[in-house]
All heavy atoms as TSV, in Angstrom:
chain	resi	resn	atom	element	x	y	z
A	1	MET	N	N	20.395	17.011	36.076
A	1	MET	CA	C	19.717	15.658	35.765
A	1	MET	C	C	19.992	14.685	36.934
A	1	MET	O	O	19.210	13.955	37.279
A	1	MET	CB	C	20.303	15.303	34.462
A	1	MET	CG	C	19.734	14.007	34.072
A	1	MET	SD	S	18.067	14.375	33.544
A	1	MET	CE	C	17.569	12.783	32.808
A	2	LEU	N	N	21.257	14.804	37.476
A	2	LEU	CA	C	21.611	13.846	38.500
A	2	LEU	C	C	20.736	14.117	39.815
A	2	LEU	O	O	20.313	13.185	40.481
A	2	LEU	CB	C	23.092	14.059	38.900
A	2	LEU	CG	C	23.681	13.063	39.897
A	2	LEU	CD1	C	23.584	11.620	39.423
A	2	LEU	CD2	C	25.095	13.441	40.250
A	3	ASP	N	N	20.436	15.413	40.017
A	3	ASP	CA	C	19.499	15.675	41.102
A	3	ASP	C	C	18.070	15.107	40.989
A	3	ASP	O	O	17.600	14.576	41.964
A	3	ASP	CB	C	19.257	17.322	41.230
A	3	ASP	CG	C	20.583	17.976	41.719
A	3	ASP	OD1	O	21.539	17.261	42.257
A	3	ASP	OD2	O	20.640	19.179	41.447
A	4	LYS	N	N	17.599	15.115	39.713
A	4	LYS	CA	C	16.256	14.530	39.473
A	4	LYS	C	C	16.370	12.979	39.736
A	4	LYS	O	O	15.465	12.343	40.172
A	4	LYS	CB	C	15.870	14.796	38.129
A	4	LYS	CG	C	15.430	16.251	38.025
A	4	LYS	CD	C	14.844	16.686	36.701
A	4	LYS	CE	C	14.459	18.190	36.659
A	4	LYS	NZ	N	13.886	18.429	35.337
A	5	ILE	N	N	17.298	12.375	39.207
A	5	ILE	CA	C	17.445	10.898	39.376
A	5	ILE	C	C	17.634	10.507	40.828
A	5	ILE	O	O	17.043	9.614	41.375
A	5	ILE	CB	C	18.816	10.309	38.699
A	5	ILE	CG1	C	18.541	10.551	37.149
A	5	ILE	CG2	C	19.093	8.863	39.020
A	5	ILE	CD1	C	19.781	10.295	36.346
A	6	ALA	N	N	18.398	11.287	41.620
A	6	ALA	CA	C	18.532	11.130	43.064
A	6	ALA	C	C	17.309	11.288	43.762
A	6	ALA	O	O	16.934	10.455	44.687
A	6	ALA	CB	C	19.644	11.963	43.681
A	7	LEU	N	N	16.570	12.327	43.421
A	7	LEU	CA	C	15.327	12.562	44.196
A	7	LEU	C	C	14.349	11.444	43.806
A	7	LEU	O	O	13.502	11.013	44.632
A	7	LEU	CB	C	14.762	13.956	43.725
A	7	LEU	CG	C	15.383	15.029	44.301
A	7	LEU	CD1	C	14.919	16.428	43.672
A	7	LEU	CD2	C	15.112	15.100	45.812
A	8	THR	N	N	14.236	10.989	42.518
A	8	THR	CA	C	13.379	9.837	42.141
A	8	THR	C	C	13.739	8.619	42.881
A	8	THR	O	O	12.794	8.005	43.444
A	8	THR	CB	C	13.542	9.640	40.659
A	8	THR	OG1	O	13.199	10.831	39.940
A	8	THR	CG2	C	12.478	8.536	40.270
A	9	LEU	N	N	14.910	8.282	43.052
A	9	LEU	CA	C	15.274	7.099	43.821
A	9	LEU	C	C	14.995	7.292	45.343
A	9	LEU	O	O	14.637	6.347	45.960
A	9	LEU	CB	C	16.770	6.732	43.663
A	9	LEU	CG	C	17.119	6.037	42.420
A	9	LEU	CD1	C	18.678	5.866	42.116
A	9	LEU	CD2	C	16.322	4.650	42.208
A	10	LEU	N	N	15.190	8.473	45.792
A	10	LEU	CA	C	14.896	8.773	47.225
A	10	LEU	C	C	13.453	8.617	47.521
A	10	LEU	O	O	12.939	8.134	48.516
A	10	LEU	CB	C	15.365	10.175	47.628
A	10	LEU	CG	C	15.656	10.444	48.982
A	10	LEU	CD1	C	16.552	9.399	49.606
A	10	LEU	CD2	C	16.214	11.770	49.170
A	11	ILE	N	N	12.588	9.026	46.577
A	11	ILE	CA	C	11.033	8.939	46.646
A	11	ILE	C	C	10.748	7.492	46.748
A	11	ILE	O	O	9.859	7.106	47.518
A	11	ILE	CB	C	10.391	9.690	45.547
A	11	ILE	CG1	C	10.485	11.170	45.772
A	11	ILE	CG2	C	8.850	9.290	45.540
A	11	ILE	CD1	C	10.075	12.085	44.602
A	12	ILE	N	N	11.229	6.708	45.761
A	12	ILE	CA	C	11.029	5.223	45.774
A	12	ILE	C	C	11.467	4.572	47.098
A	12	ILE	O	O	10.654	3.770	47.636
A	12	ILE	CB	C	11.803	4.622	44.648
A	12	ILE	CG1	C	11.134	5.066	43.220
A	12	ILE	CG2	C	11.752	3.070	44.643
A	12	ILE	CD1	C	11.939	4.698	41.996
A	13	GLY	N	N	12.563	4.982	47.587
A	13	GLY	CA	C	13.014	4.481	48.926
A	13	GLY	C	C	12.018	4.935	50.034
A	13	GLY	O	O	11.791	4.147	50.993
A	14	GLY	N	N	11.555	6.167	49.975
A	14	GLY	CA	C	10.657	6.595	51.000
A	14	GLY	C	C	9.302	5.800	50.922
A	14	GLY	O	O	8.731	5.534	51.987
A	15	ILE	N	N	8.849	5.622	49.678
A	15	ILE	CA	C	7.711	4.699	49.561
A	15	ILE	C	C	7.833	3.384	50.200
A	15	ILE	O	O	6.998	2.788	50.862
A	15	ILE	CB	C	7.213	4.718	48.161
A	15	ILE	CG1	C	6.645	6.092	47.675
A	15	ILE	CG2	C	6.100	3.674	47.920
A	15	ILE	CD1	C	6.503	6.291	46.177
A	16	ASN	N	N	8.954	2.819	49.942
A	16	ASN	CA	C	9.351	1.481	50.493
A	16	ASN	C	C	9.411	1.474	51.990
A	16	ASN	O	O	8.839	0.582	52.707
A	16	ASN	CB	C	10.650	0.941	49.899
A	16	ASN	CG	C	10.939	-0.545	50.261
A	16	ASN	OD1	O	10.123	-1.416	49.973
A	16	ASN	ND2	N	12.049	-0.768	50.939
A	17	TRP	N	N	9.973	2.511	52.591
A	17	TRP	CA	C	9.969	2.646	54.010
A	17	TRP	C	C	8.645	2.835	54.530
A	17	TRP	O	O	8.306	2.337	55.679
A	17	TRP	CB	C	10.957	3.754	54.491
A	17	TRP	CG	C	12.302	3.332	54.530
A	17	TRP	CD1	C	13.376	3.614	53.799
A	17	TRP	CD2	C	12.975	2.351	55.558
A	17	TRP	NE1	N	14.554	2.914	54.225
A	17	TRP	CE2	C	14.283	2.116	55.291
A	17	TRP	CE3	C	12.371	1.676	56.554
A	17	TRP	CZ2	C	15.146	1.282	56.060
A	17	TRP	CZ3	C	13.157	0.902	57.354
A	17	TRP	CH2	C	14.536	0.754	57.096
A	18	GLY	N	N	7.851	3.681	53.990
A	18	GLY	CA	C	6.415	3.832	54.346
A	18	GLY	C	C	5.694	2.474	54.325
A	18	GLY	O	O	4.868	2.239	55.263
A	19	SER	N	N	5.939	1.660	53.324
A	19	SER	CA	C	5.179	0.402	53.397
A	19	SER	C	C	5.672	-0.508	54.376
A	19	SER	O	O	4.883	-1.299	54.955
A	19	SER	CB	C	5.317	-0.313	52.047
A	19	SER	OG	O	6.654	-0.830	51.733
A	20	ILE	N	N	7.000	-0.524	54.750
A	20	ILE	CA	C	7.533	-1.215	55.898
A	20	ILE	C	C	6.836	-0.700	57.124
A	20	ILE	O	O	6.488	-1.594	58.044
A	20	ILE	CB	C	8.976	-1.165	55.934
A	20	ILE	CG1	C	9.728	-1.767	54.710
A	20	ILE	CG2	C	9.640	-1.818	57.230
A	20	ILE	CD1	C	11.174	-1.595	54.568
A	21	GLY	N	N	6.753	0.512	57.355
A	21	GLY	CA	C	6.224	1.073	58.623
A	21	GLY	C	C	4.791	0.809	58.810
A	21	GLY	O	O	4.412	0.516	59.895
A	22	LEU	N	N	4.051	0.984	57.721
A	22	LEU	CA	C	2.604	0.823	57.896
A	22	LEU	C	C	2.104	-0.568	57.782
A	22	LEU	O	O	1.144	-1.000	58.477
A	22	LEU	CB	C	1.889	1.691	56.725
A	22	LEU	CG	C	2.085	3.150	56.844
A	22	LEU	CD1	C	1.522	3.869	55.628
A	22	LEU	CD2	C	1.388	3.752	58.227
A	23	PHE	N	N	2.755	-1.376	56.767
A	23	PHE	CA	C	2.210	-2.755	56.522
A	23	PHE	C	C	3.224	-3.818	56.763
A	23	PHE	O	O	2.845	-4.962	56.482
A	23	PHE	CB	C	1.792	-2.764	55.093
A	23	PHE	CG	C	0.925	-1.614	54.635
A	23	PHE	CD1	C	1.353	-0.626	53.671
A	23	PHE	CD2	C	-0.330	-1.529	55.149
A	23	PHE	CE1	C	0.482	0.383	53.355
A	23	PHE	CE2	C	-1.191	-0.446	54.848
A	23	PHE	CZ	C	-0.810	0.459	53.864
A	24	GLN	N	N	4.422	-3.545	57.272
A	24	GLN	CA	C	5.470	-4.514	57.458
A	24	GLN	C	C	5.650	-5.238	56.263
A	24	GLN	O	O	5.880	-6.397	56.192
A	24	GLN	CB	C	5.145	-5.409	58.637
A	24	GLN	CG	C	5.000	-4.744	60.012
A	24	GLN	CD	C	4.649	-5.723	61.129
A	24	GLN	OE1	O	4.338	-6.829	60.936
A	24	GLN	NE2	N	4.747	-5.258	62.305
A	25	PHE	N	N	5.743	-4.560	55.182
A	25	PHE	CA	C	5.957	-5.117	53.676
A	25	PHE	C	C	7.019	-4.412	53.023
A	25	PHE	O	O	6.906	-3.207	52.712
A	25	PHE	CB	C	4.666	-5.093	53.054
A	25	PHE	CG	C	4.751	-5.767	51.678
A	25	PHE	CD1	C	4.899	-7.184	51.568
A	25	PHE	CD2	C	4.730	-5.122	50.455
A	25	PHE	CE1	C	4.992	-7.742	50.335
A	25	PHE	CE2	C	4.864	-5.613	49.260
A	25	PHE	CZ	C	4.925	-7.100	49.157
A	26	ASP	N	N	8.198	-5.053	52.739
A	26	ASP	CA	C	9.257	-4.547	52.116
A	26	ASP	C	C	9.120	-4.771	50.570
A	26	ASP	O	O	9.313	-5.953	50.073
A	26	ASP	CB	C	10.612	-5.096	52.498
A	26	ASP	CG	C	11.790	-4.490	52.058
A	26	ASP	OD1	O	11.778	-3.676	51.015
A	26	ASP	OD2	O	12.872	-4.650	52.667
A	27	ILE	N	N	8.867	-3.773	49.883
A	27	ILE	CA	C	8.429	-3.959	48.414
A	27	ILE	C	C	9.641	-4.371	47.574
A	27	ILE	O	O	9.683	-5.198	46.720
A	27	ILE	CB	C	7.827	-2.609	47.846
A	27	ILE	CG1	C	6.574	-2.307	48.483
A	27	ILE	CG2	C	7.651	-2.664	46.328
A	27	ILE	CD1	C	6.129	-0.757	48.241
A	28	VAL	N	N	10.798	-3.752	47.920
A	28	VAL	CA	C	12.082	-3.996	47.192
A	28	VAL	C	C	12.514	-5.418	47.433
A	28	VAL	O	O	12.803	-6.162	46.499
A	28	VAL	CB	C	13.238	-3.014	47.625
A	28	VAL	CG1	C	14.618	-3.416	47.104
A	28	VAL	CG2	C	12.960	-1.601	47.302
A	29	ALA	N	N	12.382	-5.833	48.618
A	29	ALA	CA	C	12.769	-7.293	48.962
A	29	ALA	C	C	11.785	-8.256	48.292
A	29	ALA	O	O	12.285	-9.281	47.780
A	29	ALA	CB	C	12.723	-7.515	50.536
A	30	TRP	N	N	10.569	-7.887	48.112
A	30	TRP	CA	C	9.544	-8.776	47.507
A	30	TRP	C	C	9.746	-8.935	46.099
A	30	TRP	O	O	9.564	-9.944	45.484
A	30	TRP	CB	C	8.043	-8.095	47.863
A	30	TRP	CG	C	6.986	-8.829	47.202
A	30	TRP	CD1	C	6.595	-10.088	47.521
A	30	TRP	CD2	C	6.176	-8.416	46.148
A	30	TRP	NE1	N	5.470	-10.456	46.606
A	30	TRP	CE2	C	5.213	-9.358	45.744
A	30	TRP	CE3	C	6.027	-7.182	45.443
A	30	TRP	CZ2	C	4.300	-9.173	44.829
A	30	TRP	CZ3	C	5.167	-6.980	44.570
A	30	TRP	CH2	C	4.276	-7.927	44.141
A	31	ILE	N	N	10.074	-7.810	45.489
A	31	ILE	CA	C	10.328	-7.766	44.007
A	31	ILE	C	C	11.602	-8.561	43.618
A	31	ILE	O	O	11.738	-9.269	42.726
A	31	ILE	CB	C	10.334	-6.345	43.409
A	31	ILE	CG1	C	8.933	-5.806	43.546
A	31	ILE	CG2	C	10.766	-6.223	41.934
A	31	ILE	CD1	C	8.864	-4.373	43.180
A	32	PHE	N	N	12.735	-8.202	44.463
A	32	PHE	CA	C	14.031	-8.617	44.041
A	32	PHE	C	C	14.544	-9.736	44.858
A	32	PHE	O	O	15.786	-10.067	44.976
A	32	PHE	CB	C	15.080	-7.480	44.102
A	32	PHE	CG	C	14.666	-6.394	43.115
A	32	PHE	CD1	C	14.015	-5.233	43.533
A	32	PHE	CD2	C	14.876	-6.668	41.714
A	32	PHE	CE1	C	13.840	-4.223	42.609
A	32	PHE	CE2	C	14.530	-5.576	40.830
A	32	PHE	CZ	C	13.957	-4.470	41.243
A	33	GLY	N	N	13.757	-10.453	45.566
A	33	GLY	CA	C	14.216	-11.791	46.121
A	33	GLY	C	C	14.799	-11.660	47.555
A	33	GLY	O	O	15.793	-12.391	47.837
A	34	GLY	N	N	14.262	-10.953	48.488
A	34	GLY	CA	C	14.645	-10.819	49.876
A	34	GLY	C	C	15.570	-9.794	50.211
A	34	GLY	O	O	16.252	-9.252	49.182
A	35	GLN	N	N	15.678	-9.362	51.495
A	35	GLN	CA	C	16.689	-8.282	51.823
A	35	GLN	C	C	18.100	-8.662	51.605
A	35	GLN	O	O	19.003	-7.738	51.458
A	35	GLN	CB	C	16.379	-7.940	53.280
A	35	GLN	CG	C	15.043	-7.265	53.518
A	35	GLN	CD	C	14.879	-6.872	54.977
A	35	GLN	OE1	O	15.512	-7.552	55.829
A	35	GLN	NE2	N	13.955	-5.966	55.203
A	36	THR	N	N	18.410	-9.871	51.611
A	36	THR	CA	C	19.780	-10.391	51.483
A	36	THR	C	C	20.156	-10.510	50.024
A	36	THR	O	O	21.338	-10.755	49.701
A	36	THR	CB	C	20.189	-11.489	52.269
A	36	THR	OG1	O	19.315	-12.629	51.962
A	36	THR	CG2	C	19.966	-11.273	53.824
A	37	GLY	N	N	19.148	-10.411	49.074
A	37	GLY	CA	C	19.480	-10.721	47.634
A	37	GLY	C	C	20.461	-9.551	47.203
A	37	GLY	O	O	20.314	-8.373	47.609
A	38	ILE	N	N	21.290	-9.855	46.241
A	38	ILE	CA	C	22.320	-8.835	45.753
A	38	ILE	C	C	21.720	-7.681	45.093
A	38	ILE	O	O	22.050	-6.658	45.257
A	38	ILE	CB	C	23.368	-9.615	44.784
A	38	ILE	CG1	C	24.545	-8.621	44.467
A	38	ILE	CG2	C	22.671	-10.045	43.499
A	38	ILE	CD1	C	25.401	-8.371	45.665
A	39	VAL	N	N	20.564	-7.925	44.296
A	39	VAL	CA	C	19.917	-6.796	43.694
A	39	VAL	C	C	19.272	-5.859	44.637
A	39	VAL	O	O	19.340	-4.657	44.545
A	39	VAL	CB	C	18.798	-7.256	42.608
A	39	VAL	CG1	C	18.103	-6.178	41.995
A	39	VAL	CG2	C	19.532	-8.127	41.585
A	40	SER	N	N	18.623	-6.439	45.657
A	40	SER	CA	C	17.983	-5.713	46.793
A	40	SER	C	C	19.062	-4.916	47.414
A	40	SER	O	O	18.807	-3.683	47.701
A	40	SER	CB	C	17.348	-6.572	47.771
A	40	SER	OG	O	16.213	-7.262	47.227
A	41	ARG	N	N	20.155	-5.528	47.690
A	41	ARG	CA	C	21.261	-4.743	48.454
A	41	ARG	C	C	21.826	-3.556	47.639
A	41	ARG	O	O	22.125	-2.521	48.156
A	41	ARG	CB	C	22.370	-5.733	48.869
A	41	ARG	CG	C	21.902	-6.580	49.951
A	41	ARG	CD	C	22.914	-7.630	50.409
A	41	ARG	NE	N	24.213	-6.862	50.632
A	41	ARG	CZ	C	24.958	-7.070	51.671
A	41	ARG	NH1	N	24.704	-8.094	52.463
A	41	ARG	NH2	N	26.027	-6.347	51.804
A	42	ILE	N	N	21.821	-3.798	46.304
A	42	ILE	CA	C	22.347	-2.729	45.468
A	42	ILE	C	C	21.411	-1.601	45.402
A	42	ILE	O	O	21.835	-0.354	45.501
A	42	ILE	CB	C	22.516	-3.288	43.954
A	42	ILE	CG1	C	23.771	-4.268	43.972
A	42	ILE	CG2	C	22.761	-2.139	43.018
A	42	ILE	CD1	C	24.005	-5.003	42.757
A	43	ILE	N	N	20.082	-2.044	45.390
A	43	ILE	CA	C	19.122	-0.862	45.405
A	43	ILE	C	C	19.073	-0.193	46.802
A	43	ILE	O	O	19.002	1.163	46.786
A	43	ILE	CB	C	17.707	-1.493	45.103
A	43	ILE	CG1	C	17.653	-1.897	43.746
A	43	ILE	CG2	C	16.533	-0.500	45.379
A	43	ILE	CD1	C	16.409	-2.711	43.340
A	44	TYR	N	N	19.251	-0.815	47.880
A	44	TYR	CA	C	19.345	-0.141	49.237
A	44	TYR	C	C	20.556	0.695	49.261
A	44	TYR	O	O	20.524	1.850	49.788
A	44	TYR	CB	C	19.403	-1.246	50.302
A	44	TYR	CG	C	18.195	-2.109	50.446
A	44	TYR	CD1	C	18.338	-3.429	50.810
A	44	TYR	CD2	C	16.935	-1.684	50.388
A	44	TYR	CE1	C	17.226	-4.245	50.985
A	44	TYR	CE2	C	15.756	-2.405	50.487
A	44	TYR	CZ	C	15.928	-3.786	50.803
A	44	TYR	OH	O	14.923	-4.438	50.961
A	45	ALA	N	N	21.683	0.354	48.647
A	45	ALA	CA	C	22.877	1.128	48.710
A	45	ALA	C	C	22.695	2.302	47.804
A	45	ALA	O	O	23.079	3.446	48.116
A	45	ALA	CB	C	24.118	0.265	48.169
A	46	LEU	N	N	22.112	2.191	46.603
A	46	LEU	CA	C	21.806	3.393	45.745
A	46	LEU	C	C	20.906	4.345	46.380
A	46	LEU	O	O	21.206	5.573	46.325
A	46	LEU	CB	C	21.144	2.902	44.416
A	46	LEU	CG	C	22.106	2.164	43.445
A	46	LEU	CD1	C	21.417	1.643	42.276
A	46	LEU	CD2	C	23.215	3.224	42.944
A	47	VAL	N	N	19.890	3.869	47.011
A	47	VAL	CA	C	18.960	4.816	47.741
A	47	VAL	C	C	19.687	5.567	48.920
A	47	VAL	O	O	19.531	6.830	48.979
A	47	VAL	CB	C	17.714	4.095	48.312
A	47	VAL	CG1	C	16.893	4.980	49.305
A	47	VAL	CG2	C	16.820	3.583	47.159
A	48	GLY	N	N	20.512	4.843	49.565
A	48	GLY	CA	C	21.323	5.470	50.555
A	48	GLY	C	C	22.251	6.607	49.980
A	48	GLY	O	O	22.451	7.696	50.578
A	49	LEU	N	N	23.000	6.279	48.841
A	49	LEU	CA	C	23.874	7.308	48.263
A	49	LEU	C	C	23.052	8.439	47.714
A	49	LEU	O	O	23.528	9.660	47.819
A	49	LEU	CB	C	24.585	6.619	47.098
A	49	LEU	CG	C	25.713	5.568	47.555
A	49	LEU	CD1	C	26.200	4.798	46.191
A	49	LEU	CD2	C	26.679	6.305	48.274
A	50	CYS	N	N	21.887	8.250	47.206
A	50	CYS	CA	C	21.014	9.346	46.694
A	50	CYS	C	C	20.655	10.154	47.899
A	50	CYS	O	O	20.593	11.439	47.721
A	50	CYS	CB	C	19.761	8.718	46.077
A	50	CYS	SG	S	20.215	8.102	44.427
A	51	ALA	N	N	20.429	9.578	49.070
A	51	ALA	CA	C	20.092	10.364	50.322
A	51	ALA	C	C	21.153	11.301	50.575
A	51	ALA	O	O	21.031	12.516	50.926
A	51	ALA	CB	C	19.532	9.457	51.421
A	52	LEU	N	N	22.342	10.729	50.498
A	52	LEU	CA	C	23.585	11.552	50.805
A	52	LEU	C	C	23.672	12.690	49.848
A	52	LEU	O	O	24.107	13.724	50.129
A	52	LEU	CB	C	24.878	10.626	50.860
A	52	LEU	CG	C	24.948	9.723	52.023
A	52	LEU	CD1	C	26.229	8.816	51.946
A	52	LEU	CD2	C	25.031	10.389	53.417
A	53	TRP	N	N	23.504	12.369	48.471
A	53	TRP	CA	C	23.552	13.370	47.576
A	53	TRP	C	C	22.502	14.441	47.772
A	53	TRP	O	O	22.865	15.655	47.655
A	53	TRP	CB	C	23.389	12.840	46.105
A	53	TRP	CG	C	23.441	13.766	45.040
A	53	TRP	CD1	C	22.352	14.317	44.407
A	53	TRP	CD2	C	24.576	14.266	44.444
A	53	TRP	NE1	N	22.614	15.294	43.484
A	53	TRP	CE2	C	24.043	15.272	43.506
A	53	TRP	CE3	C	25.882	14.232	44.620
A	53	TRP	CZ2	C	25.022	16.010	42.699
A	53	TRP	CZ3	C	26.793	14.974	43.860
A	53	TRP	CH2	C	26.407	15.896	42.878
A	54	CYS	N	N	21.408	14.132	48.041
A	54	CYS	CA	C	20.357	15.027	48.283
A	54	CYS	C	C	20.476	16.046	49.498
A	54	CYS	O	O	19.874	17.062	49.555
A	54	CYS	CB	C	18.947	14.491	48.438
A	54	CYS	SG	S	18.378	13.704	46.834
A	55	ILE	N	N	21.389	15.723	50.466
A	55	ILE	CA	C	21.823	16.610	51.409
A	55	ILE	C	C	22.392	17.850	50.891
A	55	ILE	O	O	22.122	18.939	51.397
A	55	ILE	CB	C	22.720	15.883	52.429
A	55	ILE	CG1	C	21.937	14.826	53.207
A	55	ILE	CG2	C	23.413	16.909	53.401
A	55	ILE	CD1	C	22.894	13.968	54.112
A	56	THR	N	N	23.124	17.650	49.800
A	56	THR	CA	C	23.697	18.816	49.203
A	56	THR	C	C	22.716	19.803	48.646
A	56	THR	O	O	23.014	20.971	48.485
A	56	THR	CB	C	24.628	18.425	48.076
A	56	THR	OG1	O	23.818	17.923	47.005
A	56	THR	CG2	C	25.696	17.374	48.428
A	57	LEU	N	N	21.422	19.332	48.379
A	57	LEU	CA	C	20.441	20.259	47.952
A	57	LEU	C	C	20.089	21.334	48.967
A	57	LEU	O	O	19.674	22.384	48.621
A	57	LEU	CB	C	19.144	19.439	47.464
A	57	LEU	CG	C	19.410	18.562	46.288
A	57	LEU	CD1	C	18.024	17.828	46.139
A	57	LEU	CD2	C	19.696	19.201	45.153
A	58	LEU	N	N	20.250	20.964	50.249
A	58	LEU	CA	C	19.918	21.861	51.377
A	58	LEU	C	C	20.873	23.095	51.411
A	58	LEU	O	O	20.397	24.193	51.851
A	58	LEU	CB	C	19.940	21.121	52.617
A	58	LEU	CG	C	18.938	20.034	52.938
A	58	LEU	CD1	C	19.226	19.310	54.090
A	58	LEU	CD2	C	17.534	20.690	52.937
A	59	PHE	N	N	22.146	22.874	50.907
A	59	PHE	CA	C	23.067	23.872	50.980
A	59	PHE	C	C	23.474	24.605	49.728
A	59	PHE	O	O	24.432	25.409	49.714
A	59	PHE	CB	C	24.403	23.276	51.630
A	59	PHE	CG	C	24.102	22.622	52.886
A	59	PHE	CD1	C	23.975	21.220	53.089
A	59	PHE	CD2	C	23.888	23.419	54.143
A	59	PHE	CE1	C	23.850	20.584	54.287
A	59	PHE	CE2	C	23.696	22.839	55.254
A	59	PHE	CZ	C	23.578	21.466	55.351
A	60	ARG	N	N	22.757	24.370	48.686
A	60	ARG	CA	C	23.062	25.082	47.429
A	60	ARG	C	C	22.333	26.337	47.359
A	60	ARG	O	O	21.256	26.581	47.899
A	60	ARG	CB	C	22.486	24.195	46.215
A	60	ARG	CG	C	23.358	23.006	46.065
A	60	ARG	CD	C	22.909	22.392	44.769
A	60	ARG	NE	N	23.476	20.967	44.679
A	60	ARG	CZ	C	23.032	20.106	43.837
A	60	ARG	NH1	N	22.208	20.265	43.026
A	60	ARG	NH2	N	23.603	18.858	43.906
A	61	ASP	N	N	22.973	27.334	46.662
A	61	ASP	CA	C	22.455	28.627	46.459
A	61	ASP	C	C	21.600	28.733	45.215
A	61	ASP	O	O	22.153	28.699	44.085
A	61	ASP	CB	C	23.620	29.602	46.304
A	61	ASP	CG	C	23.068	31.112	46.283
A	61	ASP	OD1	O	21.922	31.335	46.495
A	61	ASP	OD2	O	23.891	31.948	45.865
A	62	ARG	N	N	20.260	28.681	45.271
A	62	ARG	CA	C	19.384	28.570	44.119
A	62	ARG	C	C	19.501	29.759	43.206
A	62	ARG	O	O	19.335	29.648	42.006
A	62	ARG	CB	C	17.925	28.331	44.571
A	62	ARG	CG	C	17.708	27.107	45.352
A	62	ARG	CD	C	17.761	25.863	44.424
A	62	ARG	NE	N	16.699	26.113	43.446
A	62	ARG	CZ	C	16.711	25.360	42.256
A	62	ARG	NH1	N	17.543	24.436	41.999
A	62	ARG	NH2	N	15.719	25.589	41.459
A	63	LYS	N	N	19.743	30.900	43.787
A	63	LYS	CA	C	19.806	32.192	42.935
A	63	LYS	C	C	21.008	32.119	42.005
A	63	LYS	O	O	20.780	32.502	40.934
A	63	LYS	CB	C	19.792	33.450	43.930
A	63	LYS	CG	C	18.608	33.729	44.636
A	63	LYS	CD	C	18.719	34.855	45.539
A	63	LYS	CE	C	17.340	35.036	46.265
A	63	LYS	NZ	N	17.488	36.252	47.072
A	64	SER	N	N	22.109	31.626	42.429
A	64	SER	CA	C	23.175	31.641	41.572
A	64	SER	C	C	23.094	30.563	40.444
A	64	SER	O	O	23.478	30.702	39.224
A	64	SER	CB	C	24.526	31.354	42.277
A	64	SER	OG	O	24.563	30.059	42.896
A	65	GLU	N	N	22.422	29.495	40.851
A	65	GLU	CA	C	22.112	28.427	39.819
A	65	GLU	C	C	21.238	28.990	38.762
A	65	GLU	O	O	21.356	28.733	37.572
A	65	GLU	CB	C	21.546	27.258	40.455
A	65	GLU	CG	C	22.487	26.393	41.161
A	65	GLU	CD	C	21.882	25.155	41.821
A	65	GLU	OE1	O	20.724	24.820	41.410
A	65	GLU	OE2	O	22.548	24.505	42.655
A	66	GLN	N	N	20.141	29.801	39.147
A	66	GLN	CA	C	19.196	30.264	38.227
A	66	GLN	C	C	19.813	31.290	37.365
A	66	GLN	O	O	19.513	31.363	36.182
A	66	GLN	CB	C	17.969	30.849	39.040
A	66	GLN	CG	C	17.063	29.861	39.643
A	66	GLN	CD	C	15.985	30.313	40.468
A	66	GLN	OE1	O	15.995	31.614	40.729
A	66	GLN	NE2	N	15.098	29.446	40.935
A	67	SER	N	N	20.667	32.139	37.866
A	67	SER	CA	C	21.290	33.096	37.070
A	67	SER	C	C	22.331	32.541	36.070
A	67	SER	O	O	22.471	33.007	34.954
A	67	SER	CB	C	22.040	34.197	37.943
A	67	SER	OG	O	23.177	33.659	38.570
A	68	ASP	N	N	23.040	31.369	36.372
A	68	ASP	CA	C	23.881	30.721	35.539
A	68	ASP	C	C	23.071	30.163	34.424
A	68	ASP	O	O	23.444	30.139	33.281
A	68	ASP	CB	C	24.600	29.533	36.291
A	68	ASP	CG	C	25.701	30.109	37.289
A	68	ASP	OD1	O	25.941	31.245	37.093
A	68	ASP	OD2	O	26.119	29.331	38.105
A	69	TYR	N	N	21.881	29.625	34.697
A	69	TYR	CA	C	20.965	29.021	33.663
A	69	TYR	C	C	20.486	29.987	32.672
A	69	TYR	O	O	20.506	29.921	31.538
A	69	TYR	CB	C	19.835	28.193	34.282
A	69	TYR	CG	C	18.887	27.801	33.232
A	69	TYR	CD1	C	19.138	26.660	32.497
A	69	TYR	CD2	C	17.666	28.275	33.033
A	69	TYR	CE1	C	18.249	26.224	31.517
A	69	TYR	CE2	C	16.701	27.906	32.058
A	69	TYR	CZ	C	17.003	26.786	31.423
A	69	TYR	OH	O	16.102	26.332	30.440
A	70	SER	N	N	20.186	31.309	33.195
A	70	SER	CA	C	19.641	32.354	32.325
A	70	SER	C	C	20.727	32.883	31.500
A	70	SER	O	O	20.511	33.258	30.333
A	70	SER	CB	C	19.013	33.414	33.238
A	70	SER	OG	O	19.955	34.120	34.058
A	71	GLU	N	N	21.990	32.936	32.025
A	71	GLU	CA	C	23.157	33.357	31.099
A	71	GLU	C	C	23.371	32.419	29.962
A	71	GLU	O	O	23.516	32.668	28.905
A	71	GLU	CB	C	24.408	33.476	31.957
A	71	GLU	CG	C	24.331	34.567	32.947
A	71	GLU	CD	C	25.500	34.620	33.899
A	71	GLU	OE1	O	26.528	33.870	33.615
A	71	GLU	OE2	O	25.549	35.436	34.862
A	72	ILE	N	N	23.315	31.017	30.284
A	72	ILE	CA	C	23.431	30.042	29.275
A	72	ILE	C	C	22.411	30.100	28.288
A	72	ILE	O	O	22.688	30.026	27.055
A	72	ILE	CB	C	23.586	28.607	29.893
A	72	ILE	CG1	C	24.834	28.481	30.846
A	72	ILE	CG2	C	23.493	27.482	28.825
A	72	ILE	CD1	C	24.849	27.248	31.657
A	73	LYS	N	N	21.161	30.280	28.747
A	73	LYS	CA	C	19.976	30.370	27.802
A	73	LYS	C	C	20.123	31.534	26.940
A	73	LYS	O	O	19.829	31.454	25.724
A	73	LYS	CB	C	18.746	30.350	28.692
A	73	LYS	CG	C	17.468	30.215	27.880
A	73	LYS	CD	C	16.308	30.179	28.756
A	73	LYS	CE	C	15.078	29.971	27.916
A	73	LYS	NZ	N	13.811	29.955	28.809
A	74	SER	N	N	20.524	32.652	27.466
A	74	SER	CA	C	20.605	33.969	26.624
A	74	SER	C	C	21.706	33.840	25.647
A	74	SER	O	O	21.662	34.522	24.518
A	74	SER	CB	C	20.847	35.165	27.504
A	74	SER	OG	O	22.036	35.179	28.204
A	75	GLU	N	N	22.797	33.042	25.821
A	75	GLU	CA	C	23.915	32.962	25.021
A	75	GLU	C	C	23.522	32.066	23.756
A	75	GLU	O	O	24.034	32.270	22.775
A	75	GLU	CB	C	25.090	32.277	25.726
A	75	GLU	CG	C	25.784	33.229	26.709
A	75	GLU	CD	C	26.948	32.589	27.430
A	75	GLU	OE1	O	27.192	31.390	27.117
A	75	GLU	OE2	O	27.494	33.124	28.354
A	76	ALA	N	N	22.622	31.130	23.885
A	76	ALA	CA	C	22.159	30.226	22.938
A	76	ALA	C	C	21.376	30.792	21.720
A	76	ALA	O	O	20.967	31.856	21.617
A	76	ALA	CB	C	21.453	29.069	23.442
């Protein structure tokens, strides 16, 4: 579940960066009162933390996760 939340926030951050790069428009700053607003800074920090978390997705062994899930499912 944490992976899905992190990926969702990372996608939102990517869309924001895309709008900055293409249109010079910061959606987060526009919605939450500028880049220096406390809410904007919290969102930027959360997106950054999610990016760090998602790095771990590159190094996970998907086969062992799937076998663990199938074992849990068969026990239920």
